[in-house]
N, CA, C and O atoms as a Maestro MAE file, in Angstrom:
{
 s_m_m2io_version
 :::
 2.0.0
}

f_m_ct {
 s_m_title
 :::
 protein
 m_atom[264] {
  # First column is atom index #
  i_m_mmod_type
  r_m_x_coord
  r_m_y_coord
  r_m_z_coord
  i_m_residue_number
  s_m_chain_name
  s_m_pdb_residue_name
  s_m_pdb_atom_name
  i_m_atomic_number
  :::
  1 25 12.867 3.953 19.021 1 A "UNK " " N  " 7
  2 3 11.382 4.634 19.314 1 A "UNK " " CA " 6
  3 2 11.308 4.619 20.921 1 A "UNK " " C  " 6
  4 15 11.579 3.590 21.539 1 A "UNK " " O  " 8
  5 25 10.979 5.648 21.484 2 A "UNK " " N  " 7
  6 3 11.041 5.907 22.820 2 A "UNK " " CA " 6
  7 2 10.028 5.430 23.469 2 A "UNK " " C  " 6
  8 15 8.952 5.637 22.908 2 A "UNK " " O  " 8
  9 25 9.980 4.826 24.520 3 A "UNK " " N  " 7
  10 3 8.789 3.843 25.218 3 A "UNK " " CA " 6
  11 2 7.886 5.128 26.080 3 A "UNK " " C  " 6
  12 15 8.468 5.994 26.733 3 A "UNK " " O  " 8
  13 25 6.723 5.071 25.968 4 A "UNK " " N  " 7
  14 3 5.583 5.760 26.051 4 A "UNK " " CA " 6
  15 2 4.833 5.239 27.248 4 A "UNK " " C  " 6
  16 15 4.648 4.023 27.207 4 A "UNK " " O  " 8
  17 25 4.393 5.817 28.227 5 A "UNK " " N  " 7
  18 3 3.626 5.434 29.543 5 A "UNK " " CA " 6
  19 2 2.011 4.875 29.093 5 A "UNK " " C  " 6
  20 15 1.651 5.507 28.100 5 A "UNK " " O  " 8
  21 25 1.301 4.202 29.399 6 A "UNK " " N  " 7
  22 3 -0.011 3.908 29.051 6 A "UNK " " CA " 6
  23 2 -0.754 5.353 28.828 6 A "UNK " " C  " 6
  24 15 -1.309 5.902 27.876 6 A "UNK " " O  " 8
  25 25 -0.444 5.729 30.378 7 A "UNK " " N  " 7
  26 3 -1.008 6.976 30.371 7 A "UNK " " CA " 6
  27 2 -1.016 8.376 29.720 7 A "UNK " " C  " 6
  28 15 -1.918 9.196 29.550 7 A "UNK " " O  " 8
  29 25 0.547 8.366 29.358 8 A "UNK " " N  " 7
  30 3 0.938 9.417 28.295 8 A "UNK " " CA " 6
  31 2 0.620 8.870 26.775 8 A "UNK " " C  " 6
  32 15 0.659 9.741 25.906 8 A "UNK " " O  " 8
  33 25 0.392 7.889 26.464 9 A "UNK " " N  " 7
  34 3 -0.605 7.285 25.300 9 A "UNK " " CA " 6
  35 2 -1.807 7.804 25.181 9 A "UNK " " C  " 6
  36 15 -2.063 8.489 24.191 9 A "UNK " " O  " 8
  37 25 -2.744 7.575 26.150 10 A "UNK " " N  " 7
  38 3 -3.920 7.580 25.963 10 A "UNK " " CA " 6
  39 2 -4.077 9.205 25.823 10 A "UNK " " C  " 6
  40 15 -4.945 9.670 25.083 10 A "UNK " " O  " 8
  41 25 -3.346 9.899 26.443 11 A "UNK " " N  " 7
  42 3 -3.457 11.517 26.286 11 A "UNK " " CA " 6
  43 2 -2.869 11.851 25.192 11 A "UNK " " C  " 6
  44 15 -3.076 13.055 25.038 11 A "UNK " " O  " 8
  45 25 -2.074 11.327 24.114 12 A "UNK " " N  " 7
  46 3 -1.649 11.979 23.427 12 A "UNK " " CA " 6
  47 2 -2.937 11.291 22.348 12 A "UNK " " C  " 6
  48 15 -3.372 12.103 21.532 12 A "UNK " " O  " 8
  49 25 -3.401 10.221 22.316 13 A "UNK " " N  " 7
  50 3 -4.467 9.732 21.395 13 A "UNK " " CA " 6
  51 2 -5.663 10.614 21.381 13 A "UNK " " C  " 6
  52 15 -6.333 10.728 20.355 13 A "UNK " " O  " 8
  53 25 -6.039 11.417 22.784 14 A "UNK " " N  " 7
  54 3 -7.121 12.332 22.944 14 A "UNK " " CA " 6
  55 2 -6.922 13.381 22.516 14 A "UNK " " C  " 6
  56 15 -7.757 14.127 22.007 14 A "UNK " " O  " 8
  57 25 -5.433 13.636 22.715 15 A "UNK " " N  " 7
  58 3 -5.149 15.330 21.849 15 A "UNK " " CA " 6
  59 2 -5.426 15.203 20.408 15 A "UNK " " C  " 6
  60 15 -5.943 16.158 19.828 15 A "UNK " " O  " 8
  61 25 -5.090 13.955 19.669 16 A "UNK " " N  " 7
  62 3 -5.119 13.652 18.311 16 A "UNK " " CA " 6
  63 2 -6.458 13.561 18.285 16 A "UNK " " C  " 6
  64 15 -6.674 14.568 17.611 16 A "UNK " " O  " 8
  65 25 -7.474 13.134 18.499 17 A "UNK " " N  " 7
  66 3 -8.468 12.850 18.232 17 A "UNK " " CA " 6
  67 2 -9.297 14.060 18.195 17 A "UNK " " C  " 6
  68 15 -10.272 14.122 17.446 17 A "UNK " " O  " 8
  69 25 -8.895 15.196 19.106 18 A "UNK " " N  " 7
  70 3 -9.462 16.367 19.340 18 A "UNK " " CA " 6
  71 2 -9.276 17.372 18.034 18 A "UNK " " C  " 6
  72 15 -10.104 17.877 17.276 18 A "UNK " " O  " 8
  73 25 -7.910 17.438 18.096 19 A "UNK " " N  " 7
  74 3 -7.216 18.357 16.766 19 A "UNK " " CA " 6
  75 2 -7.580 18.038 15.806 19 A "UNK " " C  " 6
  76 15 -8.063 18.882 15.052 19 A "UNK " " O  " 8
  77 25 -7.482 16.323 15.323 20 A "UNK " " N  " 7
  78 3 -7.322 16.166 13.711 20 A "UNK " " CA " 6
  79 2 -8.208 15.479 13.449 20 A "UNK " " C  " 6
  80 15 -7.929 15.052 12.329 20 A "UNK " " O  " 8
  81 25 -9.212 15.033 13.775 21 A "UNK " " N  " 7
  82 3 -10.295 14.233 13.452 21 A "UNK " " CA " 6
  83 2 -11.587 15.102 13.575 21 A "UNK " " C  " 6
  84 15 -12.069 15.534 14.622 21 A "UNK " " O  " 8
  85 25 -12.154 15.312 12.039 22 A "UNK " " N  " 7
  86 3 -13.201 15.899 11.526 22 A "UNK " " CA " 6
  87 2 -14.437 14.999 11.915 22 A "UNK " " C  " 6
  88 15 -14.627 13.896 11.404 22 A "UNK " " O  " 8
  89 25 -15.313 15.603 12.927 23 A "UNK " " N  " 7
  90 3 -16.606 15.032 13.563 23 A "UNK " " CA " 6
  91 2 -17.939 15.504 12.613 23 A "UNK " " C  " 6
  92 15 -18.325 16.642 12.347 23 A "UNK " " O  " 8
  93 25 -18.375 14.454 12.289 24 A "UNK " " N  " 7
  94 3 -19.688 14.786 11.420 24 A "UNK " " CA " 6
  95 2 -20.558 15.438 12.064 24 A "UNK " " C  " 6
  96 15 -20.617 15.224 13.275 24 A "UNK " " O  " 8
  97 25 -21.431 16.362 11.493 25 A "UNK " " N  " 7
  98 3 -22.331 17.006 12.318 25 A "UNK " " CA " 6
  99 2 -23.501 15.964 12.542 25 A "UNK " " C  " 6
  100 15 -23.410 14.837 12.056 25 A "UNK " " O  " 8
  101 25 -24.865 16.446 13.463 26 A "UNK " " N  " 7
  102 3 -25.788 15.569 13.620 26 A "UNK " " CA " 6
  103 2 -26.535 14.978 12.157 26 A "UNK " " C  " 6
  104 15 -26.774 13.798 11.902 26 A "UNK " " O  " 8
  105 25 -26.825 16.203 11.279 27 A "UNK " " N  " 7
  106 3 -27.408 16.156 10.040 27 A "UNK " " CA " 6
  107 2 -26.650 14.978 9.019 27 A "UNK " " C  " 6
  108 15 -27.274 14.134 8.375 27 A "UNK " " O  " 8
  109 25 -25.141 15.139 9.038 28 A "UNK " " N  " 7
  110 3 -24.449 14.442 8.160 28 A "UNK " " CA " 6
  111 2 -24.381 13.139 8.852 28 A "UNK " " C  " 6
  112 15 -24.116 12.187 8.119 28 A "UNK " " O  " 8
  113 25 -24.515 12.956 9.771 29 A "UNK " " N  " 7
  114 3 -24.659 11.565 10.835 29 A "UNK " " CA " 6
  115 2 -25.833 10.790 10.364 29 A "UNK " " C  " 6
  116 15 -25.839 9.607 10.024 29 A "UNK " " O  " 8
  117 25 -26.821 11.617 10.392 30 A "UNK " " N  " 7
  118 3 -28.358 10.920 10.200 30 A "UNK " " CA " 6
  119 2 -28.628 10.854 8.424 30 A "UNK " " C  " 6
  120 15 -29.507 10.139 7.944 30 A "UNK " " O  " 8
  121 25 -27.693 11.742 7.567 31 A "UNK " " N  " 7
  122 3 -28.026 11.471 6.273 31 A "UNK " " CA " 6
  123 2 -27.121 9.968 6.237 31 A "UNK " " C  " 6
  124 15 -27.728 8.902 6.133 31 A "UNK " " O  " 8
  125 25 -26.024 10.004 6.309 32 A "UNK " " N  " 7
  126 3 -25.161 9.041 5.850 32 A "UNK " " CA " 6
  127 2 -26.031 7.579 6.683 32 A "UNK " " C  " 6
  128 15 -26.305 6.625 5.955 32 A "UNK " " O  " 8
  129 25 -26.336 7.521 7.890 33 A "UNK " " N  " 7
  130 3 -27.097 6.590 8.379 33 A "UNK " " CA " 6
  131 2 -28.312 5.821 7.538 33 A "UNK " " C  " 6
  132 15 -28.490 4.634 7.268 33 A "UNK " " O  " 8
  133 25 -29.058 7.016 7.247 34 A "UNK " " N  " 7
  134 3 -30.068 6.523 6.302 34 A "UNK " " CA " 6
  135 2 -30.133 6.107 4.928 34 A "UNK " " C  " 6
  136 15 -31.096 5.571 4.380 34 A "UNK " " O  " 8
  137 25 -28.627 6.507 4.240 35 A "UNK " " N  " 7
  138 3 -28.373 6.333 3.211 35 A "UNK " " CA " 6
  139 2 -27.726 4.779 2.810 35 A "UNK " " C  " 6
  140 15 -27.752 4.080 1.797 35 A "UNK " " O  " 8
  141 25 -27.060 4.632 4.359 36 A "UNK " " N  " 7
  142 3 -26.525 3.003 4.496 36 A "UNK " " CA " 6
  143 2 -27.529 2.148 4.819 36 A "UNK " " C  " 6
  144 15 -27.365 0.961 4.537 36 A "UNK " " O  " 8
  145 25 -28.687 2.546 5.431 37 A "UNK " " N  " 7
  146 3 -29.938 1.457 5.376 37 A "UNK " " CA " 6
  147 2 -30.928 1.316 4.306 37 A "UNK " " C  " 6
  148 15 -31.598 0.298 4.135 37 A "UNK " " O  " 8
  149 25 -30.999 2.434 3.554 38 A "UNK " " N  " 7
  150 3 -31.533 2.265 2.189 38 A "UNK " " CA " 6
  151 2 -30.883 1.567 0.962 38 A "UNK " " C  " 6
  152 15 -31.449 1.120 -0.035 38 A "UNK " " O  " 8
  153 25 -29.406 1.581 1.307 39 A "UNK " " N  " 7
  154 3 -28.560 0.717 0.246 39 A "UNK " " CA " 6
  155 2 -28.733 -1.091 1.080 39 A "UNK " " C  " 6
  156 15 -28.853 -2.114 0.407 39 A "UNK " " O  " 8
  157 25 -28.709 -1.069 2.226 40 A "UNK " " N  " 7
  158 3 -28.989 -2.288 3.065 40 A "UNK " " CA " 6
  159 2 -30.275 -3.094 2.228 40 A "UNK " " C  " 6
  160 15 -30.156 -4.158 1.621 40 A "UNK " " O  " 8
  161 25 -31.355 -2.394 2.352 41 A "UNK " " N  " 7
  162 3 -32.462 -2.793 1.929 41 A "UNK " " CA " 6
  163 2 -32.536 -2.978 0.426 41 A "UNK " " C  " 6
  164 15 -32.808 -4.063 -0.089 41 A "UNK " " O  " 8
  165 25 -32.283 -1.875 -0.248 42 A "UNK " " N  " 7
  166 3 -31.880 -2.264 -1.895 42 A "UNK " " CA " 6
  167 2 -30.995 -3.455 -2.215 42 A "UNK " " C  " 6
  168 15 -31.390 -4.156 -3.146 42 A "UNK " " O  " 8
  169 25 -29.993 -3.770 -1.679 43 A "UNK " " N  " 7
  170 3 -29.191 -5.046 -1.873 43 A "UNK " " CA " 6
  171 2 -29.862 -6.478 -1.334 43 A "UNK " " C  " 6
  172 15 -29.695 -7.595 -1.824 43 A "UNK " " O  " 8
  173 25 -30.550 -6.166 -0.351 44 A "UNK " " N  " 7
  174 3 -31.280 -7.363 0.217 44 A "UNK " " CA " 6
  175 2 -32.458 -7.900 -0.902 44 A "UNK " " C  " 6
  176 15 -32.664 -8.996 -1.424 44 A "UNK " " O  " 8
  177 25 -33.040 -6.732 -0.991 45 A "UNK " " N  " 7
  178 3 -34.153 -6.976 -2.067 45 A "UNK " " CA " 6
  179 2 -33.614 -7.526 -3.434 45 A "UNK " " C  " 6
  180 15 -34.190 -8.428 -4.042 45 A "UNK " " O  " 8
  181 25 -32.745 -7.063 -3.765 46 A "UNK " " N  " 7
  182 3 -31.979 -7.396 -5.154 46 A "UNK " " CA " 6
  183 2 -31.727 -9.097 -4.766 46 A "UNK " " C  " 6
  184 15 -32.433 -9.939 -5.321 46 A "UNK " " O  " 8
  185 25 -30.882 -9.417 -3.976 47 A "UNK " " N  " 7
  186 3 -30.726 -10.793 -3.817 47 A "UNK " " CA " 6
  187 2 -31.746 -11.514 -3.159 47 A "UNK " " C  " 6
  188 15 -31.698 -12.741 -3.066 47 A "UNK " " O  " 8
  189 25 -32.670 -10.831 -2.693 48 A "UNK " " N  " 7
  190 3 -34.142 -11.931 -2.553 48 A "UNK " " CA " 6
  191 2 -34.694 -11.986 -3.897 48 A "UNK " " C  " 6
  192 15 -35.241 -13.077 -4.059 48 A "UNK " " O  " 8
  193 25 -34.749 -11.441 -4.649 49 A "UNK " " N  " 7
  194 3 -35.476 -11.413 -6.281 49 A "UNK " " CA " 6
  195 2 -34.583 -12.405 -6.810 49 A "UNK " " C  " 6
  196 15 -35.145 -13.348 -7.367 49 A "UNK " " O  " 8
  197 25 -32.890 -12.429 -6.759 50 A "UNK " " N  " 7
  198 3 -32.288 -13.068 -7.702 50 A "UNK " " CA " 6
  199 2 -32.506 -14.433 -6.920 50 A "UNK " " C  " 6
  200 15 -32.584 -15.360 -7.727 50 A "UNK " " O  " 8
  201 25 -32.607 -14.779 -5.815 51 A "UNK " " N  " 7
  202 3 -32.512 -16.172 -4.926 51 A "UNK " " CA " 6
  203 2 -34.220 -16.647 -5.606 51 A "UNK " " C  " 6
  204 15 -34.484 -17.770 -6.036 51 A "UNK " " O  " 8
  205 25 -34.837 -15.907 -5.569 52 A "UNK " " N  " 7
  206 3 -36.294 -16.455 -6.246 52 A "UNK " " CA " 6
  207 2 -35.974 -17.234 -7.538 52 A "UNK " " C  " 6
  208 15 -36.012 -18.438 -7.793 52 A "UNK " " O  " 8
  209 25 -35.657 -16.192 -8.243 53 A "UNK " " N  " 7
  210 3 -35.325 -16.862 -9.790 53 A "UNK " " CA " 6
  211 2 -34.539 -17.803 -10.010 53 A "UNK " " C  " 6
  212 15 -34.692 -18.483 -11.024 53 A "UNK " " O  " 8
  213 25 -33.436 -18.081 -9.041 54 A "UNK " " N  " 7
  214 3 -32.404 -19.446 -9.164 54 A "UNK " " CA " 6
  215 2 -33.580 -20.470 -8.701 54 A "UNK " " C  " 6
  216 15 -33.886 -21.419 -9.423 54 A "UNK " " O  " 8
  217 25 -34.142 -20.255 -7.612 55 A "UNK " " N  " 7
  218 3 -35.037 -21.199 -6.975 55 A "UNK " " CA " 6
  219 2 -36.370 -21.831 -8.188 55 A "UNK " " C  " 6
  220 15 -36.772 -22.977 -8.390 55 A "UNK " " O  " 8
  221 25 -36.758 -20.531 -8.797 56 A "UNK " " N  " 7
  222 3 -37.759 -21.389 -9.529 56 A "UNK " " CA " 6
  223 2 -36.982 -22.065 -10.599 56 A "UNK " " C  " 6
  224 15 -37.423 -23.163 -10.940 56 A "UNK " " O  " 8
  225 25 -35.773 -21.576 -11.277 57 A "UNK " " N  " 7
  226 3 -35.040 -22.000 -12.277 57 A "UNK " " CA " 6
  227 2 -34.524 -23.669 -12.213 57 A "UNK " " C  " 6
  228 15 -34.469 -24.478 -13.139 57 A "UNK " " O  " 8
  229 25 -34.158 -23.857 -10.694 58 A "UNK " " N  " 7
  230 3 -33.579 -25.023 -10.299 58 A "UNK " " CA " 6
  231 2 -34.851 -25.982 -10.271 58 A "UNK " " C  " 6
  232 15 -34.768 -27.144 -10.666 58 A "UNK " " O  " 8
  233 25 -35.936 -25.478 -9.823 59 A "UNK " " N  " 7
  234 3 -37.096 -26.534 -9.451 59 A "UNK " " CA " 6
  235 2 -37.649 -26.649 -11.130 59 A "UNK " " C  " 6
  236 15 -38.210 -27.721 -11.360 59 A "UNK " " O  " 8
  237 25 -37.579 -25.891 -12.065 60 A "UNK " " N  " 7
  238 3 -38.318 -26.253 -13.266 60 A "UNK " " CA " 6
  239 2 -36.913 -27.509 -14.032 60 A "UNK " " C  " 6
  240 15 -37.096 -28.448 -14.806 60 A "UNK " " O  " 8
  241 25 -35.670 -27.031 -13.451 61 A "UNK " " N  " 7
  242 3 -34.802 -28.178 -14.195 61 A "UNK " " CA " 6
  243 2 -35.088 -29.538 -13.660 61 A "UNK " " C  " 6
  244 15 -35.334 -30.545 -14.324 61 A "UNK " " O  " 8
  245 25 -35.016 -29.417 -12.274 62 A "UNK " " N  " 7
  246 3 -35.279 -30.758 -11.423 62 A "UNK " " CA " 6
  247 2 -36.767 -31.441 -11.990 62 A "UNK " " C  " 6
  248 15 -36.877 -32.643 -12.233 62 A "UNK " " O  " 8
  249 25 -37.592 -30.704 -12.110 63 A "UNK " " N  " 7
  250 3 -38.855 -30.981 -12.552 63 A "UNK " " CA " 6
  251 2 -38.884 -31.584 -13.811 63 A "UNK " " C  " 6
  252 15 -39.820 -32.378 -13.905 63 A "UNK " " O  " 8
  253 25 -38.209 -31.493 -14.787 64 A "UNK " " N  " 7
  254 3 -38.054 -32.059 -16.086 64 A "UNK " " CA " 6
  255 2 -37.507 -33.468 -15.830 64 A "UNK " " C  " 6
  256 15 -38.048 -34.478 -16.280 64 A "UNK " " O  " 8
  257 25 -36.523 -33.468 -15.160 65 A "UNK " " N  " 7
  258 3 -36.315 -34.966 -14.981 65 A "UNK " " CA " 6
  259 2 -36.483 -36.105 -14.727 65 A "UNK " " C  " 6
  260 15 -35.932 -37.164 -15.026 65 A "UNK " " O  " 8
  261 25 -38.184 -35.475 -13.510 66 A "UNK " " N  " 7
  262 3 -38.574 -36.540 -12.639 66 A "UNK " " CA " 6
  263 2 -39.959 -36.362 -12.911 66 A "UNK " " C  " 6
  264 15 -40.793 -37.087 -12.369 66 A "UNK " " O  " 8
  :::
 }
 m_bond[263] {
  # First column is bond index #
  i_m_from
  i_m_to
  i_m_order
  :::
  1 1 2 1
  2 2 3 1
  3 3 4 2
  4 3 5 1
  5 5 6 1
  6 6 7 1
  7 7 8 2
  8 7 9 1
  9 9 10 1
  10 10 11 1
  11 11 12 2
  12 11 13 1
  13 13 14 1
  14 14 15 1
  15 15 16 2
  16 15 17 1
  17 17 18 1
  18 18 19 1
  19 19 20 2
  20 19 21 1
  21 21 22 1
  22 22 23 1
  23 23 24 2
  24 23 25 1
  25 25 26 1
  26 26 27 1
  27 27 28 2
  28 27 29 1
  29 29 30 1
  30 30 31 1
  31 31 32 2
  32 31 33 1
  33 33 34 1
  34 34 35 1
  35 35 36 2
  36 35 37 1
  37 37 38 1
  38 38 39 1
  39 39 40 2
  40 39 41 1
  41 41 42 1
  42 42 43 1
  43 43 44 2
  44 43 45 1
  45 45 46 1
  46 46 47 1
  47 47 48 2
  48 47 49 1
  49 49 50 1
  50 50 51 1
  51 51 52 2
  52 51 53 1
  53 53 54 1
  54 54 55 1
  55 55 56 2
  56 55 57 1
  57 57 58 1
  58 58 59 1
  59 59 60 2
  60 59 61 1
  61 61 62 1
  62 62 63 1
  63 63 64 2
  64 63 65 1
  65 65 66 1
  66 66 67 1
  67 67 68 2
  68 67 69 1
  69 69 70 1
  70 70 71 1
  71 71 72 2
  72 71 73 1
  73 73 74 1
  74 74 75 1
  75 75 76 2
  76 75 77 1
  77 77 78 1
  78 78 79 1
  79 79 80 2
  80 79 81 1
  81 81 82 1
  82 82 83 1
  83 83 84 2
  84 83 85 1
  85 85 86 1
  86 86 87 1
  87 87 88 2
  88 87 89 1
  89 89 90 1
  90 90 91 1
  91 91 92 2
  92 91 93 1
  93 93 94 1
  94 94 95 1
  95 95 96 2
  96 95 97 1
  97 97 98 1
  98 98 99 1
  99 99 100 2
  100 99 101 1
  101 101 102 1
  102 102 103 1
  103 103 104 2
  104 103 105 1
  105 105 106 1
  106 106 107 1
  107 107 108 2
  108 107 109 1
  109 109 110 1
  110 110 111 1
  111 111 112 2
  112 111 113 1
  113 113 114 1
  114 114 115 1
  115 115 116 2
  116 115 117 1
  117 117 118 1
  118 118 119 1
  119 119 120 2
  120 119 121 1
  121 121 122 1
  122 122 123 1
  123 123 124 2
  124 123 125 1
  125 125 126 1
  126 126 127 1
  127 127 128 2
  128 127 129 1
  129 129 130 1
  130 130 131 1
  131 131 132 2
  132 131 133 1
  133 133 134 1
  134 134 135 1
  135 135 136 2
  136 135 137 1
  137 137 138 1
  138 138 139 1
  139 139 140 2
  140 139 141 1
  141 141 142 1
  142 142 143 1
  143 143 144 2
  144 143 145 1
  145 145 146 1
  146 146 147 1
  147 147 148 2
  148 147 149 1
  149 149 150 1
  150 150 151 1
  151 151 152 2
  152 151 153 1
  153 153 154 1
  154 154 155 1
  155 155 156 2
  156 155 157 1
  157 157 158 1
  158 158 159 1
  159 159 160 2
  160 159 161 1
  161 161 162 1
  162 162 163 1
  163 163 164 2
  164 163 165 1
  165 165 166 1
  166 166 167 1
  167 167 168 2
  168 167 169 1
  169 169 170 1
  170 170 171 1
  171 171 172 2
  172 171 173 1
  173 173 174 1
  174 174 175 1
  175 175 176 2
  176 175 177 1
  177 177 178 1
  178 178 179 1
  179 179 180 2
  180 179 181 1
  181 181 182 1
  182 182 183 1
  183 183 184 2
  184 183 185 1
  185 185 186 1
  186 186 187 1
  187 187 188 2
  188 187 189 1
  189 189 190 1
  190 190 191 1
  191 191 192 2
  192 191 193 1
  193 193 194 1
  194 194 195 1
  195 195 196 2
  196 195 197 1
  197 197 198 1
  198 198 199 1
  199 199 200 2
  200 199 201 1
  201 201 202 1
  202 202 203 1
  203 203 204 2
  204 203 205 1
  205 205 206 1
  206 206 207 1
  207 207 208 2
  208 207 209 1
  209 209 210 1
  210 210 211 1
  211 211 212 2
  212 211 213 1
  213 213 214 1
  214 214 215 1
  215 215 216 2
  216 215 217 1
  217 217 218 1
  218 218 219 1
  219 219 220 2
  220 219 221 1
  221 221 222 1
  222 222 223 1
  223 223 224 2
  224 223 225 1
  225 225 226 1
  226 226 227 1
  227 227 228 2
  228 227 229 1
  229 229 230 1
  230 230 231 1
  231 231 232 2
  232 231 233 1
  233 233 234 1
  234 234 235 1
  235 235 236 2
  236 235 237 1
  237 237 238 1
  238 238 239 1
  239 239 240 2
  240 239 241 1
  241 241 242 1
  242 242 243 1
  243 243 244 2
  244 243 245 1
  245 245 246 1
  246 246 247 1
  247 247 248 2
  248 247 249 1
  249 249 250 1
  250 250 251 1
  251 251 252 2
  252 251 253 1
  253 253 254 1
  254 254 255 1
  255 255 256 2
  256 255 257 1
  257 257 258 1
  258 258 259 1
  259 259 260 2
  260 259 261 1
  261 261 262 1
  262 262 263 1
  263 263 264 2
  :::
 }
}
């Protein structure tokens, strides 16, 4: 494999990024961001509810013993 200077490497990377990478539009980026945020909120709410259920169950079990 031929060695490439750092400057040439950067030029090749920039050239490839411009030619081959499909960049999202502002609308696509916005929709994706909102989707990710909505999923974060949904998963956080799910785990909060599950945590509360387990906490109540553990308190009930430990309350029976003493």
